[in-house]
PAZA-494928 format. One record per residue (C-alpha): residue number from 1; chain; x negated, y negated, z negated. Coordinates in steps of 0.001 Angstrom, whole numbers. Example, Ala and Ser with C-alpha at 12.3 -4.5 7.8 and 13.67 -1.06 7.14 Angstrom:
REM residues 2
PT     n   chain         X         Y         Z
PT     1       A    -12300      4500     -7800
PT     2       A    -13670      1060     -7140
END
This chain:
REM residues 546
PT     n   chain         X         Y         Z
PT     1       A         0         0         0
PT     2       A     -1332     -3424       956
PT     3       A     -1721     -5914     -1906
PT     4       A      1075     -8457     -2302
PT     5       A       196    -12102     -2913
PT     6       A      2335    -14150     -5314
PT     7       A      2177    -17929     -5589
PT     8       A      1534    -17700     -9339
PT     9       A      2148    -15498    -12356
PT    10       A      5719    -16678    -12689
PT    11       A      6648    -15450     -9228
PT    12       A      5006    -12088    -10008
PT    13       A      6867    -11785    -13310
PT    14       A     10192    -12664    -11688
PT    15       A      9684     -9977     -9039
PT    16       A      8775     -7426    -11700
PT    17       A     11839     -8198    -13809
PT    18       A     14102     -7897    -10786
PT    19       A     12590     -4478    -10082
PT    20       A     13559     -3448    -13630
PT    21       A     17149     -4605    -13178
PT    22       A     16729     -7413    -15720
PT    23       A     18832    -10483    -14927
PT    24       A     18518    -12514    -18154
PT    25       A     15374    -13621    -20000
PT    26       A     15230    -15202    -23471
PT    27       A     12512    -17554    -24643
PT    28       A     11156    -20980    -25483
PT    29       A      9288    -23072    -22938
PT    30       A      5766    -24206    -23790
PT    31       A      2661    -25626    -22193
PT    32       A      1298    -22084    -22419
PT    33       A      4087    -20324    -20504
PT    34       A      5435    -23064    -18238
PT    35       A      4767    -21286    -14901
PT    36       A      6615    -18199    -16133
PT    37       A      9665    -20113    -17376
PT    38       A      9865    -22304    -14271
PT    39       A      9747    -19325    -11896
PT    40       A     12433    -17420    -13792
PT    41       A     14661    -20480    -14041
PT    42       A     14290    -21110    -10299
PT    43       A     15050    -17530     -9270
PT    44       A     18763    -17175     -8354
PT    45       A     18725    -13540     -9502
PT    46       A     17548    -14466    -13003
PT    47       A     18867    -16526    -15904
PT    48       A     16618    -18169    -18460
PT    49       A     18204    -18658    -21897
PT    50       A     16362    -21243    -24027
PT    51       A     16820    -20049    -27596
PT    52       A     15750    -22137    -30579
PT    53       A     13265    -19764    -32214
PT    54       A     10878    -17177    -30817
PT    55       A     12160    -14508    -33208
PT    56       A     15570    -14924    -31626
PT    57       A     14091    -14528    -28155
PT    58       A     12911    -11040    -29098
PT    59       A     16106    -10164    -31001
PT    60       A     18239    -11252    -28055
PT    61       A     16082     -9350    -25565
PT    62       A     16196     -6313    -27858
PT    63       A     20008     -6310    -28043
PT    64       A     20312     -7096    -24323
PT    65       A     18401     -3884    -23644
PT    66       A     20420     -1889    -26187
PT    67       A     23749     -3072    -24764
PT    68       A     22692     -2176    -21210
PT    69       A     20813       981    -22108
PT    70       A     17664      -437    -20503
PT    71       A     15042     -3078    -21297
PT    72       A     15081     -6742    -22249
PT    73       A     12505     -9491    -21790
PT    74       A     11360    -12276    -24124
PT    75       A      8958    -15125    -23335
PT    76       A      7028    -16938    -26065
PT    77       A      4124    -19295    -26405
PT    78       A       770    -18364    -27844
PT    79       A      -387    -18706    -31447
PT    80       A      2480    -19858    -33652
PT    81       A      5011    -18899    -30987
PT    82       A      3736    -15345    -30767
PT    83       A      3514    -15230    -34555
PT    84       A      7130    -16332    -34872
PT    85       A      8098    -13417    -32638
PT    86       A      6210    -10848    -34725
PT    87       A      8979    -10118    -37233
PT    88       A     11458     -9339    -34479
PT    89       A      8884     -7169    -32725
PT    90       A      8720     -5198    -35994
PT    91       A     12483     -4640    -35668
PT    92       A     12176     -3406    -32079
PT    93       A      9324     -1129    -33149
PT    94       A     11334       254    -36076
PT    95       A     14339       895    -33858
PT    96       A     12423      2211    -30850
PT    97       A     14132      -241    -28508
PT    98       A     12651     -1380    -25215
PT    99       A     11450     -4982    -25094
PT   100       A      8949     -6550    -22710
PT   101       A      7392     -9444    -24620
PT   102       A      5298    -11778    -22469
PT   103       A      3437    -14423    -24412
PT   104       A      1123    -17179    -23325
PT   105       A     -2510    -17438    -24290
PT   106       A     -5092    -20210    -24229
PT   107       A     -7253    -20684    -21159
PT   108       A     -9381    -17633    -20501
PT   109       A    -12612    -19670    -20757
PT   110       A    -11763    -20472    -24404
PT   111       A    -10300    -17092    -25353
PT   112       A    -11798    -15832    -28603
PT   113       A    -14114    -18822    -29029
PT   114       A    -12465    -20052    -32226
PT   115       A    -12750    -23703    -31218
PT   116       A     -9292    -24618    -32418
PT   117       A     -7883    -24996    -28901
PT   118       A     -4220    -26050    -29120
PT   119       A     -1980    -23075    -30054
PT   120       A     -5031    -20843    -30498
PT   121       A     -4951    -18155    -33179
PT   122       A     -7477    -15637    -34400
PT   123       A     -7144    -12189    -32763
PT   124       A     -3674    -12621    -31326
PT   125       A     -4027     -9296    -29515
PT   126       A     -4726     -7565    -32823
PT   127       A     -1555     -9064    -34264
PT   128       A       446     -7915    -31247
PT   129       A      -997     -4409    -31469
PT   130       A       131     -4207    -35094
PT   131       A      3770     -4949    -34232
PT   132       A      4077     -3472    -30733
PT   133       A      3975       -28    -29196
PT   134       A      1713     -1414    -26447
PT   135       A      -305     -4625    -26207
PT   136       A     -2711     -5901    -23558
PT   137       A     -4379     -9060    -22275
PT   138       A     -4288    -10189    -18652
PT   139       A     -7936    -10726    -17748
PT   140       A     -7707    -11379    -14002
PT   141       A     -5244    -12263    -11264
PT   142       A     -5592     -8703     -9943
PT   143       A     -4486     -6843    -13076
PT   144       A     -1350     -8734    -14192
PT   145       A      1063     -6674    -12088
PT   146       A      -417     -3398    -13265
PT   147       A      -285     -4464    -16909
PT   148       A      3346     -5536    -16610
PT   149       A      4198     -2109    -15166
PT   150       A      2194      -308    -17851
PT   151       A      3877     -2329    -20574
PT   152       A      7384     -1754    -19209
PT   153       A      6812      1976    -18853
PT   154       A      5481      2183    -22416
PT   155       A      8520       310    -23710
PT   156       A     10933      2578    -21845
PT   157       A      9224      5905    -22598
PT   158       A     10787      7709    -25562
PT   159       A     10329      6958    -28350
PT   160       A     10651      3423    -27039
PT   161       A      9480       179    -28543
PT   162       A      8265     -3322    -27732
PT   163       A      5373     -3914    -25345
PT   164       A      3473     -7203    -25459
PT   165       A      1389     -8801    -22705
PT   166       A      -594    -11958    -23482
PT   167       A     -1387    -14064    -20429
PT   168       A     -3946    -16908    -20389
PT   169       A     -2386    -20051    -18986
PT   170       A     -4999    -20630    -16270
PT   171       A     -4326    -17128    -14924
PT   172       A      -579    -17796    -14972
PT   173       A     -1044    -20788    -12677
PT   174       A     -3330    -18919    -10282
PT   175       A     -2230    -16964     -7203
PT   176       A     -1800    -13262     -7998
PT   177       A     -2965    -10284     -5983
PT   178       A      -936     -7218     -6902
PT   179       A     -1921     -3827     -5504
PT   180       A      1443     -2348     -6429
PT   181       A      -276       672     -7959
PT   182       A      2098      3021     -9725
PT   183       A      1783      4005    -13367
PT   184       A      2354      7682    -14068
PT   185       A      4955      8485    -16692
PT   186       A      3869     10995    -19352
PT   187       A      5322     14492    -19156
PT   188       A      8146     15216    -21562
PT   189       A      7116     17591    -24376
PT   190       A      8443     21140    -24478
PT   191       A      8751     23179    -27703
PT   192       A      6947     26450    -28222
PT   193       A      9112     29239    -26820
PT   194       A      8814     31327    -29975
PT   195       A      9993     28384    -32078
PT   196       A     12923     27777    -29721
PT   197       A     13887     31461    -29761
PT   198       A     13833     31517    -33563
PT   199       A     16002     28394    -33701
PT   200       A     18468     29984    -31283
PT   201       A     18672     33105    -33456
PT   202       A     19236     31060    -36602
PT   203       A     21997     29013    -35012
PT   204       A     23629     32112    -33525
PT   205       A     24269     33493    -37002
PT   206       A     25516     30255    -38544
PT   207       A     29042     30222    -39948
PT   208       A     28847     26855    -41704
PT   209       A     26749     24700    -39345
PT   210       A     26175     20972    -39621
PT   211       A     24628     18612    -37083
PT   212       A     22979     15339    -38078
PT   213       A     22561     12987    -35123
PT   214       A     20184     10040    -35145
PT   215       A     19164      7545    -32500
PT   216       A     17496     10276    -30462
PT   217       A     20892     11876    -29893
PT   218       A     22302      8851    -28089
PT   219       A     20603      9845    -24821
PT   220       A     22093     13352    -25024
PT   221       A     25746     12531    -25557
PT   222       A     27223     15216    -23335
PT   223       A     24900     17850    -24770
PT   224       A     25728     16947    -28382
PT   225       A     29450     17065    -27640
PT   226       A     29124     20453    -25945
PT   227       A     27301     21901    -28960
PT   228       A     29783     20367    -31396
PT   229       A     32773     21852    -29614
PT   230       A     31152     25228    -28956
PT   231       A     30319     25716    -32627
PT   232       A     33041     23914    -34577
PT   233       A     30260     22267    -36610
PT   234       A     30604     19028    -38513
PT   235       A     28702     15989    -37248
PT   236       A     26975     13643    -39649
PT   237       A     25185     10652    -38176
PT   238       A     22604      8152    -39200
PT   239       A     23512      4548    -38509
PT   240       A     21480      4738    -35295
PT   241       A     23255      7886    -34121
PT   242       A     26734      6436    -34313
PT   243       A     28683      6732    -31078
PT   244       A     26705      9644    -29642
PT   245       A     30078     11362    -29952
PT   246       A     33142      9139    -30107
PT   247       A     34008      8538    -33744
PT   248       A     37655      9397    -33212
PT   249       A     36616     13038    -32612
PT   250       A     37975     15055    -35531
PT   251       A     34654     16832    -36202
PT   252       A     32727     13576    -36589
PT   253       A     32209     12913    -40294
PT   254       A     29874     10053    -39385
PT   255       A     27472      7953    -41438
PT   256       A     28627      9372    -44759
PT   257       A     25891     11851    -45683
PT   258       A     25230     10303    -49096
PT   259       A     28861     10331    -50254
PT   260       A     29857     13072    -52715
PT   261       A     31811     14891    -49998
PT   262       A     28908     14565    -47548
PT   263       A     26456     15928    -50087
PT   264       A     28791     18859    -50766
PT   265       A     28883     19705    -47053
PT   266       A     25084     19633    -46913
PT   267       A     24878     21828    -50003
PT   268       A     27219     24462    -48547
PT   269       A     25991     24430    -44929
PT   270       A     24084     27529    -43891
PT   271       A     22248     25729    -41030
PT   272       A     21507     22060    -40415
PT   273       A     20450     20894    -36948
PT   274       A     19045     17358    -36920
PT   275       A     18615     15472    -33652
PT   276       A     16347     12464    -33363
PT   277       A     16883     11117    -36857
PT   278       A     14087      9772    -39012
PT   279       A     15907     10020    -42371
PT   280       A     15510      6373    -43355
PT   281       A     15477      5602    -47055
PT   282       A     18795      3755    -47043
PT   283       A     20504      6718    -45331
PT   284       A     19138      9383    -47669
PT   285       A     19718      7678    -51050
PT   286       A     16065      6617    -51131
PT   287       A     14966     10127    -50038
PT   288       A     16951     11781    -52841
PT   289       A     19338     13624    -50510
PT   290       A     19033     17439    -50525
PT   291       A     19073     19189    -47144
PT   292       A     19557     22904    -46446
PT   293       A     16386     24967    -46237
PT   294       A     17643     26368    -42911
PT   295       A     16798     23195    -41013
PT   296       A     16219     22930    -37256
PT   297       A     14781     19556    -36268
PT   298       A     14611     18161    -32730
PT   299       A     12583     15028    -32031
PT   300       A     10615     13607    -29117
PT   301       A      8277     11966    -31650
PT   302       A      5938     14665    -32951
PT   303       A      5099     12565    -36027
PT   304       A      8743     12663    -37135
PT   305       A      8914     16447    -37345
PT   306       A      8854     17491    -40993
PT   307       A      7773     14015    -42114
PT   308       A     10593     13471    -44615
PT   309       A     12283     16860    -44953
PT   310       A     10699     20257    -44205
PT   311       A     11890     21831    -40961
PT   312       A     12035     25599    -40676
PT   313       A     11972     25221    -36891
PT   314       A     10512     22011    -35429
PT   315       A     11335     21465    -31761
PT   316       A      9203     18785    -30144
PT   317       A     11251     17762    -27111
PT   318       A     13875     15326    -25821
PT   319       A     17242     16405    -27167
PT   320       A     18931     16732    -23789
PT   321       A     16432     19369    -22665
PT   322       A     16826     21790    -25577
PT   323       A     20416     21347    -26740
PT   324       A     21890     23357    -23825
PT   325       A     19643     26294    -24751
PT   326       A     20784     26124    -28364
PT   327       A     24422     25810    -27325
PT   328       A     24195     28896    -25143
PT   329       A     23079     30951    -28146
PT   330       A     25303     29425    -30826
PT   331       A     28173     31324    -32374
PT   332       A     31457     29858    -33599
PT   333       A     31781     28504    -37103
PT   334       A     34152     29921    -39685
PT   335       A     37505     28212    -38898
PT   336       A     37852     27350    -42577
PT   337       A     34565     25436    -42371
PT   338       A     35743     23384    -39380
PT   339       A     38996     22663    -41203
PT   340       A     36994     21470    -44219
PT   341       A     34910     19200    -41993
PT   342       A     38111     17578    -40720
PT   343       A     39375     17038    -44255
PT   344       A     36082     15495    -45354
PT   345       A     36147     13182    -42332
PT   346       A     39513     11807    -43447
PT   347       A     38638     11747    -47158
PT   348       A     35451      9698    -46878
PT   349       A     37115      7117    -44662
PT   350       A     40121      6800    -46928
PT   351       A     37900      6402    -49998
PT   352       A     35794      3662    -48403
PT   353       A     38865      1888    -47046
PT   354       A     40275      1788    -50573
PT   355       A     36983       676    -52135
PT   356       A     36469     -2402    -49963
PT   357       A     39772     -3908    -51057
PT   358       A     40897     -6964    -49080
PT   359       A     38052     -6634    -46548
PT   360       A     39838     -3545    -45208
PT   361       A     42235     -5904    -43437
PT   362       A     39350     -7347    -41424
PT   363       A     37974     -3905    -40559
PT   364       A     41452     -2766    -39507
PT   365       A     41981     -5864    -37364
PT   366       A     38677     -5377    -35539
PT   367       A     39468     -1705    -34928
PT   368       A     42900     -2616    -33568
PT   369       A     41880     -5564    -31389
PT   370       A     38505     -4663    -29890
PT   371       A     38467     -2760    -26588
PT   372       A     36552       548    -26792
PT   373       A     32832        -7    -26334
PT   374       A     32845     -3609    -27589
PT   375       A     29460     -4553    -29014
PT   376       A     29625     -5326    -32724
PT   377       A     26260     -6813    -33722
PT   378       A     25958     -6491    -37481
PT   379       A     23471     -8544    -39449
PT   380       A     22272     -7272    -42829
PT   381       A     25116     -8344    -45098
PT   382       A     27513     -6657    -47520
PT   383       A     30374     -6149    -45022
PT   384       A     27979     -4513    -42563
PT   385       A     26215     -2344    -45108
PT   386       A     29404     -1230    -46834
PT   387       A     31967      -755    -44040
PT   388       A     30651     -2153    -40742
PT   389       A     27991       561    -40510
PT   390       A     30404      3344    -41486
PT   391       A     34123      2649    -41269
PT   392       A     34412       379    -38246
PT   393       A     34677      2845    -35326
PT   394       A     31832      3083    -32798
PT   395       A     32570      5025    -29607
PT   396       A     29550      4078    -27475
PT   397       A     25970      3927    -28794
PT   398       A     25282       882    -26617
PT   399       A     27872      -964    -28709
PT   400       A     26050      -114    -31942
PT   401       A     23729     -3094    -32434
PT   402       A     22200     -3795    -35847
PT   403       A     18734     -4446    -37375
PT   404       A     17519      -919    -38067
PT   405       A     14470     -2221    -39908
PT   406       A     16721     -4002    -42399
PT   407       A     15616     -7588    -41739
PT   408       A     18143    -10303    -42545
PT   409       A     19111    -13070    -40119
PT   410       A     18757    -11234    -36802
PT   411       A     22440    -10616    -36085
PT   412       A     23376    -13788    -34212
PT   413       A     20404    -13539    -31849
PT   414       A     21239     -9898    -31201
PT   415       A     24856    -10804    -30573
PT   416       A     23892    -13487    -28046
PT   417       A     21667    -11031    -26196
PT   418       A     24340     -8348    -26130
PT   419       A     27039    -10793    -25017
PT   420       A     24937    -12022    -22104
PT   421       A     24154     -8426    -21157
PT   422       A     27880     -7809    -20701
PT   423       A     29339    -11077    -19374
PT   424       A     33098    -11337    -19482
PT   425       A     33474     -8708    -22181
PT   426       A     33989     -9645    -25837
PT   427       A     31183     -9343    -28384
PT   428       A     31511     -9647    -32147
PT   429       A     28827    -10608    -34677
PT   430       A     29233     -9826    -38377
PT   431       A     26977    -12065    -40477
PT   432       A     26703    -13461    -43975
PT   433       A     26223    -17118    -44814
PT   434       A     22725    -16380    -46138
PT   435       A     21645    -14435    -43048
PT   436       A     23113    -16957    -40633
PT   437       A     21131    -19734    -42302
PT   438       A     17866    -18026    -41304
PT   439       A     18491    -18977    -37677
PT   440       A     21224    -21593    -37950
PT   441       A     19775    -23336    -34904
PT   442       A     21017    -20515    -32714
PT   443       A     24509    -21944    -33090
PT   444       A     23220    -24473    -30547
PT   445       A     22212    -21647    -28208
PT   446       A     25675    -20181    -28660
PT   447       A     27255    -23552    -27839
PT   448       A     24992    -24079    -24837
PT   449       A     25338    -20643    -23223
PT   450       A     28997    -20148    -24254
PT   451       A     29252    -16359    -24134
PT   452       A     32488    -14630    -25076
PT   453       A     31352    -14082    -28658
PT   454       A     33211    -14081    -31973
PT   455       A     30894    -14917    -34881
PT   456       A     32447    -13748    -38160
PT   457       A     30642    -15340    -41113
PT   458       A     31359    -13849    -44539
PT   459       A     30812    -16771    -46901
PT   460       A     30103    -15991    -50550
PT   461       A     27689    -18842    -51184
PT   462       A     24402    -16957    -51130
PT   463       A     22780    -13541    -51016
PT   464       A     25668    -11433    -52281
PT   465       A     23945     -8057    -52327
PT   466       A     21014     -9345    -54393
PT   467       A     23428    -11237    -56620
PT   468       A     25248     -7955    -57283
PT   469       A     21952     -6237    -58095
PT   470       A     20944     -8955    -60542
PT   471       A     24382     -8980    -62168
PT   472       A     24112     -5233    -62649
PT   473       A     20495     -4863    -63736
PT   474       A     19340     -8282    -64981
PT   475       A     20341    -10938    -67483
PT   476       A     20077    -13833    -65012
PT   477       A     20393    -14764    -61375
PT   478       A     17344    -15921    -59458
PT   479       A     17325    -17325    -55918
PT   480       A     20661    -15879    -54871
PT   481       A     23081    -18801    -55146
PT   482       A     22626    -21043    -52106
PT   483       A     24066    -24265    -50723
PT   484       A     26434    -23388    -47885
PT   485       A     27552    -25807    -45159
PT   486       A     31128    -26708    -44348
PT   487       A     31530    -24261    -41487
PT   488       A     34532    -26085    -40040
PT   489       A     32550    -29314    -39642
PT   490       A     29423    -27421    -38554
PT   491       A     31366    -25671    -35786
PT   492       A     32861    -28996    -34683
PT   493       A     29406    -30581    -34547
PT   494       A     28256    -27763    -32268
PT   495       A     31358    -27833    -30081
PT   496       A     32485    -24398    -31259
PT   497       A     36033    -23291    -31928
PT   498       A     36664    -22517    -35610
PT   499       A     39106    -20402    -37602
PT   500       A     39301    -19300    -41235
PT   501       A     40378    -16107    -42950
PT   502       A     41376    -16741    -46558
PT   503       A     43856    -13920    -47159
PT   504       A     44497    -10480    -45762
PT   505       A     47428    -11592    -43605
PT   506       A     45110    -14001    -41723
PT   507       A     42851    -11239    -40404
PT   508       A     44837     -9827    -37496
PT   509       A     46091    -13077    -35914
PT   510       A     42775    -14900    -36340
PT   511       A     40664    -12063    -34936
PT   512       A     43130    -11413    -32099
PT   513       A     42936    -15045    -30973
PT   514       A     39161    -15278    -31343
PT   515       A     38444    -12100    -29377
PT   516       A     40822    -13191    -26605
PT   517       A     39108    -16580    -26211
PT   518       A     36901    -17075    -23157
PT   519       A     34153    -18787    -25141
PT   520       A     32564    -18574    -28591
PT   521       A     34490    -18896    -31847
PT   522       A     33135    -19171    -35393
PT   523       A     35406    -17370    -37853
PT   524       A     34703    -18037    -41517
PT   525       A     35800    -15422    -44029
PT   526       A     36207    -17286    -47300
PT   527       A     35339    -14506    -49734
PT   528       A     36152    -16581    -52812
PT   529       A     39687    -17031    -51505
PT   530       A     40032    -13523    -50046
PT   531       A     39003    -11789    -53253
PT   532       A     36364     -9236    -54228
PT   533       A     35883     -5628    -53263
PT   534       A     37108     -3162    -55848
PT   535       A     33514     -2135    -56570
PT   536       A     30586     -4566    -56085
PT   537       A     28261     -3252    -53376
PT   538       A     24618     -2609    -54269
PT   539       A     22053      -939    -51994
PT   540       A     20673      2550    -52704
PT   541       A     17294      1396    -54027
PT   542       A     15571      2357    -57262
PT   543       A     15463      -268    -60021
PT   544       A     13119       673    -62882
PT   545       A     14884       566    -66236
PT   546       A     13408       517    -69721
END
């Protein structure tokens, strides 16, 4: 293939993004990425979204990729700009989501000299390597295209993650010579045949089987469903695995493993098959959850096998390649076991619905109003952690957008990215007043881009979950009670529609109107007026006691 000449790095990047199917890019313009931003903004096939903080650029690109089942792109400046993006790169790394992060760099002649060149930072590449799956520096006008392809492939190859490319500004402005060389994708792993045969034999004799699906199961939806229906097993999920089978399926218990009924199922199961789940601390009661000894674990990440819980049979492979072989060997469950699974499914939902008190009206309204597959981006806040991540139905994994690493304040940026990934379809963001304040400036991005997004802000005047912890374990409150803006006036200042939920009867009409609107709406849930949950929510973390 003859080399292709591009006017500058921006034209090369725009062509590369188009080849990936990306049509929207999130970032902040800077003297150290100007050619890239200008080329993307000028390309009729691409849309540049100027967010207000670099962390949001990555969060939005992350959720854009999740909602489309592909990859997103974020552009940042060098130094402080790249540093601002680092926390959100940690989220993409924790969640294994595909993000191409292109950041500027100082002129190549000054790279690494430590002269204090504007925006320069010490060992930026080292920082990017620490928070990315892949990181590289463009060192010539001949290698930029290859590095962009390498980075994109790394981000998209399971287990996915963010890939960062730093690009000196003088090389961005220069004409690019791209050879178009292809980058070979790694071969998918295949489990040892003896291990697979033993797993098949174990599953064939199971009468009380359980499946636990994590994020790795979301790319094997048909295969998981086939196994579930062939066996009559119950399906537990991690938060990341939600939607791999529609949650209205009567064998889907869901993200309820740590409930008393979920623990009882695990205790009585004779085989547990786990698929692409990493057993995060907040989903295993801080690693205190007991799993059956007869444990078959499937994961494409070799490091995950047996890392948290011992696996009798560890199958290193993509789930979609081995599940059909397991299904072919599996026997049917005891009908009484399947009937118990269905009862537990109903029991855990009813118990949680009762426990959240007046907030159940909001959950019910969302479930009734939202079309199937609507993205619900859930920031780290009590409503998300208590019922949004469990009770609110998820039927498509691409609609299941939340910060898997647990960082607060990322929900609005994720919601903006997801909404722009699916123009014309509604998107909902669940946030708390404390989390929203982390990136309050993104209300301006919301007002400027005007996606069809409903932002539901649960206002309790601070960090409610930490307040609950301190009220339970401490004699005083520290740092949890915060000044909160008047959201009605704030929305008006930003040109956003506003509505308020102050009692249960408000939930359905307010949410119906907001979701039907063509543009963004800020819905404030006044928790002081609405009333408390029946039991204050605290996270499953250990607090040392005297």
